[in-house]
VEXRO-95127 format. One record per atom (N, C-alpha, C, O): residue in three letters; x, z, y. Coordinates in steps of 0.001 Angstrom, whole numbers, plus 500000, padded with zeros to 6 digits. Atoms other than C-alpha are relative to their C-alpha. Example, Ala and Ser with C-alpha at 12.3 -4.5 7.8 and 13.67 -1.06 7.14 Angstrom:
residues 2
Ala500890500000498810 Ala512300507800495500 Ala500900500000501200 Ala501936500665501181 Ser499180499940498810 Ser513670507140498940 Ser499230500730501090 Ser499739500899502198 
END
This chain:
residues 307
Met499175501306500192 Met489144498093522029 Met499149498721499913 Met498731498234498863 Lys500839501343499999 Lys487239494961523260 Lys500427498779499264 Lys499696498065498577 Glu499602501258500621 Glu489710492284522196 Glu501177500287499771 Glu501894500775500645 Ile498580499802500208 Ile492856492437520148 Ile500718499118500641 Ile500424497923500625 Pro498826500892499277 Pro495819491163522182 Pro501062499308498772 Pro501392499727497663 Leu499243500667500931 Leu497955488683520706 Leu501487500041500049 Leu502172499298499345 Lys498610499878499882 Lys501391489820521805 Lys500345501045498988 Lys499569501943498662 Ile499352499151501117 Ile503747491530519134 Ile501383500172500231 Ile502006499138500470 Leu498654500049500389 Leu507108492726518959 Leu500610499765498501 Leu500235500401497517 Tyr499505500218501406 Tyr509106491365516045 Tyr501348500802500052 Tyr502071500801501049 Leu498873499274499949 Leu511899493677514827 Leu501020499153499346 Leu500745498055498863 Val498789501254500522 Val515247492072513640 Val499697500002498262 Val499134500945497706 Ser500401500099501490 Ser515017490773509710 Ser501028500587499365 Ser502099500832499919 Ile499043499350500918 Ile516707492301506818 Ile500195498763499238 Ile499479497770499369 Met499668500722500985 Met518278490442504231 Met499855500279498568 Met500332501364498236 Ile500365499661501279 Ile517151490255500439 Ile501664500474499495 Ile502706499968499912 Cys498825499291500795 Cys519860492481498191 Cys501037500445501023 Cys502237500432500749 Ser499114499215499040 Ser521368494058501217 Ser499138501032500408 Ser497923501133500238 Ala500687498746499646 Ala520885497355502732 Ala499343499794501350 Ala499855499171502280 Ser500926500205498698 Ser518094497543505395 Ser500671500509501040 Ser501498501419500977 Leu499398499538498501 Leu518967497850509032 Leu499194501202500654 Leu499364501758501739 Phe500988499052499292 Phe516190500234509335 Phe499790501368498974 Phe499957502518499383 Gly499948499106501075 Gly515694502205506040 Gly501419500739499772 Gly502461500100499922 Gln498700499275500199 Gln518424505031505245 Gln500548499375498522 Gln501719499034498358 Glu499639500386501261 Glu518281503928501452 Glu499178499001499342 Glu498112498879499945 Thr500587500763501009 Thr516950501550498965 Thr500111500410498413 Thr501061500072497707 Ile499971499601501288 Ile515911503183495612 Ile499246499115498937 Ile498196498539499224 Ser500534500877501079 Ser515263501335492119 Ser498967501310499520 Ser499195502517499444 Leu501260498983500551 Leu511772502877490814 Leu500588500441498285 Leu500178501479497765 Tyr499766499780501326 Tyr513337502833487214 Tyr501286499929499850 Tyr501934498925500144 Lys498420499712500522 Lys516722504172486042 Lys500106499095498887 Lys501123498400498905 Glu499769500596501461 Glu516385502525482647 Glu499356498746500057 Glu499537497982501004 Ser500821501129500147 Ser514010499819481387 Ser498785500258500950 Ser498435501383501308 Ile500977499892499176 Ile511162498913483561 Ile498810499601498927 Ile498800498661498133 Pro501221500199501073 Pro507702499382481657 Pro499206498848500275 Pro498974498392501394 Asn500847500883499960 Asn505548496784480570 Asn500634498641500437 Asn500059497751501063 Ser499250501400499543 Ser508201494028481026 Ser500498499500498855 Ser500714500212497875 Ile499543500819501085 Ile509406491284478833 Ile501187499144500520 Ile501046498840501705 Pro498917500812499631 Pro512652489213479218 Pro499590498509500568 Pro498984497573500047 Ser500223501596499044 Ser512602486310482012 Ser500961499567500550 Ser501869500375500748 Thr499346500592499373 Thr514389484015483600 Thr499891499760501460 Thr500746499182502131 Ile500509499917498632 Ile512385484465486973 Ile500837500592501018 Ile501084501796500956 Met499031499372498602 Met514615485026490244 Met498921500576500964 Met497812500072501139 Glu500473499353499002 Glu513488487254492743 Glu500473499375501187 Glu501685499394501398 Thr499523500530498604 Thr513587485489496219 Thr499436500487501063 Thr498371501092500933 Ala500482499707498736 Ala513153486103499860 Ala499542498808500633 Ala500188497768500507 Tyr500541501077499252 Tyr510764483895502124 Tyr500277500454501559 Tyr500357501645501861 Asp500245500166498601 Asp510909483310505869 Asp498675499976500869 Asp497662499337500584 Ser501147499934499322 Ser508575483962508253 Ser500213499371501629 Ser500895500153502292 Lys499537500638498665 Lys508952481846511751 Lys501595500433500256 Lys502109501105501150 Gly498267499788499904 Gly512733481949511159 Gly500575501385499670 Gly501757501692499831 Lys499311498421500062 Lys512979485764510259 Lys499363500112498529 Lys498546499434497907 Phe500449499448501668 Phe512662487633506834 Phe498774500354500149 Phe498438501170501006 Gly501045499546500161 Gly509392487752505835 Gly499637500989499019 Gly498922501924499379 Gly500336499335501363 Gly509118489319502209 Gly500728499466498961 Gly501848498984499126 Tyr499556500239501211 Tyr509638488610498739 Tyr498911499340499185 Tyr497765499790499194 Asp500579500636501131 Asp508373486080495974 Asp500627500556498850 Asp501696501165498890 Asn499480499782501497 Asn508723486602492110 Asn500683501415500035 Asn501847501559499661 Val499086498780500027 Val509424490443492657 Val499798500508498430 Val498740500591497808 Val499766499642501471 Val510739491606489192 Val500843501149500022 Val500972501704498931 His499620498701500027 His512668494632490317 His499785500992501163 His500564501067502114 Pro500698499134499275 Pro510731497190492078 Pro500908501011500811 Pro501860501546500242 Thr499087499040499396 Thr512262499426494819 Thr498948500834500832 Thr497742500625500961 Leu500458499313498705 Leu511573501994497498 Leu500827500135500973 Leu501987500511500802 Glu499011499969498798 Glu512844501844500903 Glu499538501305500735 Glu498350501563500928 Val500350498938499575 Val513207505115502506 Val500269500250501655 Val501368500212502209 Phe499827499721498321 Phe512646505847506323 Phe499850501456500122 Phe498849502079499768 Leu500335498316499554 Leu513394509572507501 Leu499881500130501499 Leu500739499673502255 Pro500118499321498772 Pro512269510900510567 Pro501064500821500529 Pro501435501582499635 Ser499041499062499387 Ser514975512841512829 Ser499645501448499414 Ser498481501707499110 Glu500334498653500745 Glu515263516527511352 Glu499039500711501269 Glu498229501597500999 Gln500914499043498959 Gln513543517801514760 Gln498737499604499812 Gln497948500521500040 Ser501024500527499924 Ser510646515665514256 Ser499082500114498790 Ser497853500174498826 Ala500610500058501219 Ala509961515744510668 Ala498999501210499721 Ala499299502399499832 Asn500934498704500186 Asn506568517653509755 Asn499686499941498673 Asn498540500351498488 Gly500086499742501532 Gly506748517493505857 Gly498977498821499602 Gly498774498761498389 Ala500863501022500669 Ala504260514457505482 Ala500714498654499830 Ala501702498239500436 Ala499360501057500572 Ala504909511486503807 Ala499095498715499608 Ala498084498961498950 Val501032500958500365 Val503248507863503401 Val501009499162499246 Val502193499027499553 Ile499401500917500665 Ile504061505415500679 Ile499250498627500298 Ile498033498600500112 Ile500270501350499396 Ile503545501815501929 Ile499942498906499199 Ile501030498509498781 Cys500398501139500791 Cys501919498865499943 Cys499816498896500705 Cys498674498555501014 Pro500263501528499159 Pro502607495478501862 Pro498774499326499319 Pro498243499844498336 Gly500951500629500816 Gly499920492818500997 Gly500458498856499626 Gly501638498965499292 Gly499677501250500561 Gly500213489144499947 Gly499634499663498890 Gly500430499196498075 Gly500838500273500947 Gly497435488741497574 Gly500423499770498484 Gly500158498798497776 Tyr499264499787501184 Tyr499326489878494554 Tyr501000498552499581 Tyr501495498446498459 Gly499283501053500196 Gly501217486418494925 Gly501476500167500522 Gly502410499549500010 Arg498822499902499108 Arg504016487516497340 Arg499831501446500343 Arg498886502098499899 Val499948498693499627 Val504961490854498974 Val500354499696501726 Val501460499335502126 Val500000500124498383 Val504421490604502971 Val500977500996500433 Val500504501937501072 Tyr499260498599500025 Tyr507350493000503178 Tyr500194500343501425 Tyr499789501470501709 Gln499324499493498765 Gln508728493175506795 Gln498935500514501025 Gln498942501687501401 Lys501184499597499252 Lys505494493106509042 Lys499183501274499404 Lys498892502231500121 Glu500937499048500715 Glu503445495267506552 Glu500836501223499228 Glu500313502051498483 Gly499192498843500635 Gly506276497585505435 Gly500998500716500769 Gly500701501830501202 Pro498929499316498937 Pro509596498447507515 Pro499363500008501435 Pro499651501062502000 Asp500339500111498819 Asp507874497543510877 Asp498854501136500156 Asp498738501621501281 Ile500791499080500008 Ile505134500039510065 Ile500607501422499684 Ile500254502467500231 Ala499210498515500296 Ala507461502822508522 Ala500596500466501308 Ala500611501651501638 Asn499154499704498619 Asn509386502609511931 Asn499190500694500903 Asn499617501609501608 Glu501238499005499135 Glu506091503863513704 Glu499656501245499487 Glu499299502185500197 Phe500378498538500633 Phe505471506611511277 Phe501293500870500309 Phe501001502038500569 Ile499024499314500112 Ile509005507900511507 Ile500124500687501611 Ile500800501677501891 Lys499940499675498405 Lys508545508293515450 Lys498946500952500075 Lys498783501570501127 His500858498783499778 His505826510678514670 His500081500898499083 His499110501610498828 Gly499315498970500836 Gly507808512727512243 Gly499560499874498576 Gly499728500801497784 Ile500266500298501559 Ile506483511051508885 Ile500793499134499638 Ile501194498145500251 Thr499178500380500900 Thr508432510316506203 Thr499485498685499325 Thr498530498804498557 Ala500637501146500780 Ala507818506604504959 Ala500813499400498872 Ala502042499401498929 Phe499396500718501206 Phe508618504809501673 Phe499255498498500055 Phe498027498473500139 Val500453501222500252 Val508071501015501433 Val500163499581498613 Val501239499480498023 Leu499578500427501590 Leu507401499917497950 Leu499841498415499928 Leu498987497834500597 Lys499549501167500315 Lys508459496590496816 Lys499367500045498575 Lys500067500577497713 Tyr500509499818501289 Tyr506149496359493741 Tyr500012498641499218 Tyr500090497566499813 Arg500158501292500915 Arg505925493806490722 Arg499030499466500403 Arg498094500099500891 Leu501178500935499751 Leu503805490647491215 Leu499715500043498609 Leu500636500062497793 Pro500436500251500959 Pro501562490462488425 Pro500333498481499291 Pro500149497420499887 Ser499506501504500382 Ser502881487544486038 Ser500055500192498424 Ser500610501193497973 Asp499968499919501521 Asp502442486942482160 Asp501323499586499772 Asp501798499735498646 Ser498480500264500474 Ser506023485710482469 Ser501120501133499995 Ser502292501046499629 Ile498971498820499840 Ile507513489051483108 Ile499286501232499493 Ile499923502283499423 Met500973498720500368 Met504702491526481915 Met499349499651498669 Met498985498504498409 Leu500911499872501186 Leu502999492384478523 Leu498484499887500639 Leu497554499178500254 Asp501560499594499284 Asp499964493381480713 Asp500069499943501381 Asp500197501013501976 Lys499889500147498851 Lys500069491869484044 Lys498970500830500991 Lys499216501119502162 Thr500927499360499372 Thr497166493590485094 Thr500122501406500503 Thr499532501782501516 Ile499587498634499614 Ile498529497188485210 Ile501401499804500834 Ile501666500622501714 Gly498730499871499682 Gly502053496087486097 Gly500243500621501839 Gly501220501293502169 Pro499638499488498519 Pro501717496865490234 Pro499656501368500047 Pro500338502209500633 Leu500655498380500405 Leu499515500125489176 Leu501556500931499565 Leu502062501907500118 Gln498638499096500579 Gln502801501292487143 Gln500938500374501202 Gln501433501500501254 Asp499126499968499131 Asp504850500776490156 Asp499516500980500999 Asp500334501813501390 Ala500619499081498809 Ala502492502705492839 Ala500019501320499214 Ala500349502254499944 Gln500098498756500896 Gln502179505598489989 Gln501333500389500145 Gln501524501445500748 Arg498541499717500059 Arg505977505622489638 Arg500664500349501307 Arg501556501193501393 Ala499734499354498643 Ala506343505802493495 Ala499603501352500430 Ala500361502114501029 Ile500601498643500004 Ile504149508776493598 Ile500841500773499633 Ile501448501500500420 Gln499350499262500865 Gln505853510274490955 Gln501517500454500532 Gln501978501581500354 Leu498591499988499808 Leu509415509737492312 Leu500124500898501189 Leu500997501763501257 Val499958499206498624 Val508458511155496065 Val499565501278499582 Val500202502246499997 Arg500540498500500328 Arg506518514115494574 Arg501266500797499161 Arg501410501989499431 Glu499118499580500569 Glu509423514826492338 Glu501317500193500814 Glu502151500936500295 His498716499831499228 His512271514726494907 His499611500161501506 His500240499858502520 Ser500620499563498404 Ser509921515944497827 Ser501153500946500670 Ser501300500876501890 Glu499136498903499135 Glu512712518817498639 Glu501036499210500365 Glu501536499644501403 Asp498866500740499805 Asp515469516229498758 Asp499542499292501476 Asp500323499389502422 Tyr500315500243498664 Tyr513645514696501704 Tyr499290500799500915 Tyr498830500259501920 Asn500495499194498957 Asn512277517540503464 Asn498436499729499915 Asn497783499742500959 Ile501550500211499789 Ile508566516817502401 Ile499063501003499099 Ile499405501471498013 Asp500881499309500576 Asp505584518734501541 Asp499036499458498687 Asp498080498696498826 Arg500265500704501134 Arg504772517989497938 Arg498198499539500020 Arg497727498615499357 Asn501109500244499875 Asn501093518174498993 Asn499503499154501203 Asn498296499020501406 Lys500387500960498971 Lys500888515957501800 Lys500958498476499957 Lys501791498052500758 Ile499339501250500325 Ile501968512586500101 Ile498915498983499858 Ile498202499007498854 Gly501036500836499959 Gly499660509765501016 Gly500463498615499586 Gly501649498472499287 Ile499765501139500386 Ile499459506128500169 Ile499376498948500796 Ile498180499165500990 Met500583500902498930 Met498683503147502532 Met500128498470499535 Met501157498031499021 Gly499902501496500769 Gly497934499470501495 Gly499397499033501137 Gly498525499287501968 Phe500455501155498919 Phe497455496403503542 Phe499438498714498998 Phe500129498279498077 Ser500417500869500786 Ser495064493696502096 Ser499868500034498350 Ser499016500658497718 Ala499862499604501606 Ala496107493317498313 Ala500718501037499781 Ala500612501577498680 Gly499399498546499842 Gly498269496308499169 Gly499055500856499933 Gly499328501897499335 Gly501024498914499635 Gly494968498104500020 Gly499143499926498639 Gly498344500816498346 His500651500231501415 His493630496958496640 His501067500972499131 His500563501827498403 Leu498955499198500694 Leu496697498657495120 Leu499858501622500273 Leu499648502432499370 Ala499949498988499674 Ala496734501578496907 Ala498606500720499582 Ala498518501760498929 Ser501395499335500737 Ser492989502272496212 Ser499794500057498602 Ser498941500808498128 Thr499774500006501523 Thr493760501549492550 Thr500553501273499946 Thr499822502209499625 Ala499354498666500122 Ala496323504376492676 Ala499153501240500413 Ala499334502308499828 Ala500580498641499526 Ala493975506858494560 Ala498617499938499124 Ala497903500928499280 Thr501044499685500815 Thr491062506130491990 Thr500096499911498638 Thr499100499934497914 His499581500501501633 His493011505414488478 His500994501025499896 His501839500742499048 Phe498665499084500320 Phe495542508547488681 Phe499813500897498986 Phe500743501625498640 Glu500011498947500834 Glu494086510556486217 Glu500581499325498344 Glu500929499997497373 Ile499306500509501147 Ile495319508129483508 Ile501697499711500203 Ile501956498870501065 Ser498636500635499463 Ser499427507761483607 Ser500270498776499142 Ser499974498679497951 Leu499455501415500637 Leu500793504272482799 Leu501221500110500007 Leu501745499012499823 Ile498457499611499508 Ile504232505536483416 Ile500432501291498972 Ile499610502162498687 Gln499581498634500414 Gln506274508202481532 Gln499953501001500919 Gln500273500816502093 Asn500201498803498901 Asn505598511602483057 Asn500049501162499146 Asn499016501754498835 Lys499531498863500805 Lys507292514272480988 Lys499438501338500677 Lys498834502257500124 Glu500180498681499280 Glu506919516789483765 Glu498605500097500515 Glu498298501000501293 Asn501581500028499474 Asn503005515877484364 Asn499960500259501172 Asn499316501217501598 Thr500049499734498708 Thr503747515422487747 Thr498395499335500744 Thr497895498289500329 Ser501284500581499426 Ser500452514724489807 Ser500223498605500426 Ser501273498384501030 Leu499949501375499627 Leu499916510982490393 Leu498898499881501040 Leu498713498752501495 Arg501245499995498744 Arg496957511671493048 Arg500719500183501116 Arg501387501207501261 Pro499788500186498739 Pro497837510586496462 Pro499027501319500766 Pro497880501649500463 Asp500779498913499087 Asp496857513503499067 Asp499052499369500918 Asp498055500008501255 Phe500744500612499353 Phe495374511015501098 Phe500404498328499994 Phe501458497868499554 Met500034501423500206 Met494777507250501407 Met499664499165501338 Met498630499468501932 Ile500285500460498834 Ile494932504967504398 Ile500071498329499727 Ile501128497816499359 Leu500449501273500387 Leu493317501220503955 Leu499937499139501326 Leu499136499355502236 Val500264500975499165 Val494072498242506103 Val499531498626499843 Val500185497777499237 Tyr500956501430500518 Tyr491620495239505921 Tyr500412499661498509 Tyr500910498617498088 Pro499695500084501217 Pro491950496134502427 Pro498871498877498797 Pro497671498648498946 Val500828500386500985 Val490850494154499193 Val499416501182499180 Val500246502066498970 Ile500627498948500851 Ile488581496576497084 Ile499413499611498839 Ile499598500230497791 Ser500826500222501207 Ser486267494707494820 Ser500792498757499393 Ser501619498056499975 Met499383500839500824 Met487253492532492170 Met498509499183499443 Met498575498276498614 Thr501189500956500225 Thr483236491238491985 Thr500094498793500659 Thr500772498586501665 Gly499930501437499077 Gly482548487619492847 Gly499233500200501340 Gly499826499567502212 Asn500480500155498622 Asn480551488104495904 Asn500941500657501024 Asn500985500232502179 Leu498972499144498899 Leu483224490581497642 Leu501610499672499799 Leu502369499791500760 Thr498367500020500259 Thr486819489925496230 Thr500337498756500663 Thr499621497809500991 His499142501273499329 His489463487645497713 His500609499589498470 His501314500215497679 Met499835500658501187 Met489633485238494959 Met501278499779499497 Met501501499901498293 Gly498574500191500418 Gly493334484463494966 Gly500532501542499633 Gly501439501647498807 Ser499166498737500500 Ser494220488275494621 Ser499497500410498601 Ser500281500887497780 Arg500677499690501276 Arg491524488780491628 Arg500905498934499048 Arg501731499324498223 Glu499206500795501055 Glu492930485576489877 Glu501552500204499679 Glu502048500014498568 Asn498582499687500567 Asn496743486601490377 Asn500123501449499148 Asn501093501735498446 Leu499777498863500646 Leu495971489999489073 Leu499362499889498536 Leu500004500290497565 Leu500808499831501267 Leu493205489487486198 Leu499778498822499247 Leu499145498820498191 Gly500044501022500571 Gly493683485821485634 Gly498741499259500448 Gly498007499735501314 Lys501151500753499117 Lys490994482986486279 Lys498755500481498982 Lys497647500247499466 Asn501060499534500765 Asn488678484443483428 Asn500135501149499601 Asn500399501362498418 Pro499749498443500666 Pro488890488303483402 Pro498451500346499493 Pro497409499944500011 Thr501365499259500742 Thr486096490068481240 Thr499173500692501255 Thr499469500707502450 Val500824499128498930 Val483389492157482927 Val500439501299500054 Val500240501947501082 Glu499419498716500021 Glu485097495330481818 Glu501272499869501045 Glu501485500815501804 Glu498941499915499068 Glu488175494255483833 Glu499610500087501511 Glu500027500844502389 Ile500633500169498548 Ile486247493192486833 Ile499579501337500609 Ile499835501676501764 Glu500526498725499525 Glu484511496653486862 Glu501388501027500211 Glu501582501865501091 Tyr498843498546500084 Tyr487705498835486134 Tyr500808499712501494 Tyr501035500609502306 Phe499377500107498784 Phe489456497246488999 Phe499289499744501467 Phe499839499400502513 Ser500974499839498625 Ser486467497409491610 Ser500123501308500469 Ser499473502198499921 Asn499549498693499702 Asn487654500224493151 Asn498830500821500734 Asn498982502032500895 Glu501477499476499308 Glu483971500995494976 Glu499252500531498772 Glu498307501298498958 Leu500743499528500995 Leu482869501614491402 Leu500807501368499291 Leu500312502164498493 Gln499110498698500772 Gln485726504285490381 Gln500306501128500903 Gln501318501803500713 Ile500071498809498949 Ile485157506845493294 Ile499643501200499361 Ile498545501110498812 Thr500684498898500243 Thr484679510269492291 Thr500253501098501105 Thr500961500827502075 Asp499795499058499095 Asp484535513593494147 Asp501548500555499990 Asp501896501540500641 Lys498720499352499821 Lys488307513964493420 Lys500897498798500714 Lys502110498884500903 Thr499201501062499019 Thr489302510737495419 Thr500539500396501238 Thr499736500746502102 Pro499661499502498836 Pro491540511646498108 Pro499184499459501503 Pro498552498410501631 Pro500671500489498750 Pro490287511663501897 Pro500785498737500270 Pro501936498616499849 Thr499887500969499754 Thr490468508326503232 Thr499735499377501636 Thr498762499665502332 Tyr499975500569498573 Tyr491202506344506633 Tyr499824498554499699 Tyr500580498086498848 Ile500037501540500000 Ile490094502554506904 Ile499736499425501175 Ile499032499925502053 Thr499816501021498871 Thr490545499941509256 Thr499836498306499723 Thr500659497707499031 His500452501264500172 His489023496456509298 His499836499240501218 His499890499864502278 Ser500715501019498923 Ser487979493607511609 Ser498919499304499419 Ser498905498684498355 Gly501324500640500566 Gly484392492495511533 Gly499911498339499639 Gly499133497817498841 Asp500005501328500507 Asp485546488701511668 Asp501070499525499183 Asp501641498452499378 Asp498766500331500972 Asp488136488752508905 Asp499440499087498998 Asp498533499474498260 Ser500451501054500446 Ser487634485524507377 Ser500749499793498640 Ser500382498865497919 Val499243499855501244 Val490120486237504402 Val499341501014498910 Val498895500740497796 Val500539498756500839 Val488987489536503023 Val499122500552500657 Val499411501283501605 Asp501275499484499274 Asp485355490319503962 Asp499655501300500259 Asp499265502013499335 Val500019498566499566 Val485077493478505806 Val498979500775499047 Val499030502002498962 Asp501212499206500986 Asp482075494419503276 Asp501025500694498709 Asp500616501500497874 Asn499120499029501141 Asn485046495674500911 Asn500240501218500621 Asn500302502238499934 Ser499746498702499707 Ser485697498231503151 Ser498719500855500499 Ser498686502078500641 Ile501443499473499818 Ile482049498800504039 Ile499335500661498665 Ile498613501657498617 Val500557499509501407 Val481210499235500372 Val500815501244499506 Val500378502164498816 Phe499412498642500443 Phe484029501667499980 Phe499710501326500812 Phe499562502474500392 Tyr500592498730499385 Tyr483112503773502671 Tyr498798500468499553 Tyr498694501686499411 Glu501404499451500534 Glu479561504075501434 Glu500315500837498829 Glu499769501925498652 Ala500120499516501584 Ala480667504878497848 Ala500794501388500345 Ala500235502388499894 Leu499384499052499637 Leu483307507442499293 Leu498994501286500792 Leu499042502508500658 Arg501173499035499100 Arg480499509080501585 Arg498843500566499045 Arg498325501640499349 His500852499739500922 His478097509263498637 His500653501171498818 His500024501903498053 Gln499644498906500986 Gln480386511402496630 Gln500869501001500794 Gln501766501688500306 Asn499567498928499234 Asn481283513460499527 Asn501256500114500257 Asn501740501221500495 Val498583500004499549 Val484747512363500229 Val500368499846501492 Val499956498856502097 Glu499607500391498512 Glu486089512532503689 Glu500446498900500180 Glu501390498522499486 Val499541501373499832 Val486397509170505099 Val499624499580501549 Val498527499819502054 Glu500081500612498647 Glu486814507604508540 Glu500178498620500189 Glu501193498176499653 Met499941501405500070 Met486485504167509156 Met500118499261501598 Met499362499768502427 His500126500511499051 His487253501907512137 His500066498398500006 His501071497770499674 Ile500187501481500084 Ile485984498276512461 Ile500019499561501352 Ile499334500082502232 Tyr499743500751498682 Tyr487049496120515307 Tyr499434498474499781 Tyr499569497691498841 Pro500987501177499936 Pro484818493317516389 Pro500964498356499787 Pro500432497301499442 Lys499379501193499873 Lys487752490644516586 Lys501427500397499474 Lys501902501512499689 Gly498510499911500321 Gly491252490254515112 Gly500210499236498652 Gly501391498974498421 Asn500014500882501357 Asn490777488304511713 Asn500774500742499237 Asn501042501888499597 His499311499529501154 His492727489008508629 His501674500292500682 His502036499452501505 Gly498865499876499664 Gly496324490332509390 Gly500041500415501484 Gly500904500024502269 Phe499748499781498362 Phe495675491734512798 Phe500957500623500421 Phe501192500471501619 Val498778499526499789 Val498758493749512643 Val500907499489500467 Val501748500054501167 Phe498908500810499646 Phe500736490876513050 Phe499890499449501540 Phe500727498741502100 Asn500158500636498509 Asn499141490218516683 Asn499911501229500872 Asn499883501075502093 Val500169498641499294 Val498834494076517705 Val501081500767500096 Val501693500904499037 Pro499114498962500237 Pro501284496492518611 Pro499720500910499209 Pro498559501315499162 Asn500477498939500780 Asn501592499051516162 Asn499507501509500638 Asn498685502329500230 Glu500318498791499331 Glu501659501744518641 Glu498491500262500611 Glu498018501330500998 Val501312499864499650 Val498152500667519566 Val499122500080499076 Val498233500904499288 Trp501086499876500855 Trp496122500124516554 Trp500093501281499129 Trp499091501783498621 Met499985498728500712 Met497507503193514817 Met499787501237500736 Met499801502303500121 Ile500728498752499425 Ile496345505637517549 Ile499190500568499440 Ile499372501747499137 Pro501227499162500742 Pro493106506354515918 Pro500715500802498773 Pro500599502012498576 Leu499627499328501318 Leu495039506815512502 Leu500947501209500005 Leu501062502079499143 Phe499365498434499741 Phe497335509435514046 Phe499119501224500572 Phe499391502424500519 Ser500868498848499743 Ser494473511190515429 Ser499376500344498881 Ser499180501553498762 Trp500662499545501292 Trp492748511181512011 Trp501136500940499317 Trp500824502088499003 Met499230499143500457 Met496083512457510619 Met500054501341500568 Met499888502234499736 Arg499780498823499190 Arg496523515299513056 Arg498666500708499824 Arg498686501902499528 Tyr501534499258500248 Tyr492783516272512751 Tyr500083500770498495 Tyr499646501914498372 Asn500069499567501180 Asn493384516760508965 Asn501368500384499464 Asn501760500228498307 Asn498497499342500128 Asn496923518330509325 Asn500777499478499183 Asn501646500181498667 Trp498779500944500462 Trp498802515470507716 Trp501278500169500967 Trp502449500229500592 Met498773499817499329 Met500843515884510651 Met499517500666501222 Met498356500712501629 Lys500375499192499112 Lys501388518031513454 Lys499448499714501487 Lys499797498646501989 Asn500374500436498401 Asn499744518052517189 Asn500936499960500687 Asn500818499657501875 
END
């Protein structure tokens, strides 16, 4: 692929607090109280992007939106999608339902995660709030896998930009549960898909806006290391697919490269595709059926989806 094209098809927008035009249902992550939360008057709002629904600001009520493939095409695999937004908003539509609709065409059940945004105004510890929601999403999907005709051993996580940081955090910090887990359900994703991800919190690599939103302006050395996911990889880290553009001026492609190298040195299966051009958020300018071709090839090769 020499040049990333600029045309893209936009899907019909959805309205906040209403049923999605695409997802079959929207599930609240927590039936009762939300962990690590404090009383707040902050109101969750939607924002527009070019006159259409774009995503959410001030998320305080985390949800999972469910996208089911047809019964004939369903292959048992599932992906939990974490949109980006620099931990300051959730870029929901383009990095959520639009992606989910491409997955269900290929028989893969998709769940779009609207996660809480880190804030001292709504959380006791804002550094772990998004991770709690990601862990809860994995727990919910795995515990209800039969309800959705999913193989509980084929549940992956996907993230874009700061959502890539969240996805890679969930995939490298799964051994410590930050939520109630009475059934001791595995919180480890079976595979991981990262798209122009923020990986590191170190000063020379990180996207500073994402770091400040998650860790504050003066994080400790321990916090920086703990949330620098290239430092948290073990041989138990799940198989990974990474894609990025070399000219990304927002999140340096070295985030993906150092993560790839760290995975490789721990003998974790990893495949990476780096496009020369496209800049940050290239999925906004490239039809999903184009840039996702090598992703689906990787999924077939690893038996996450049928040939």
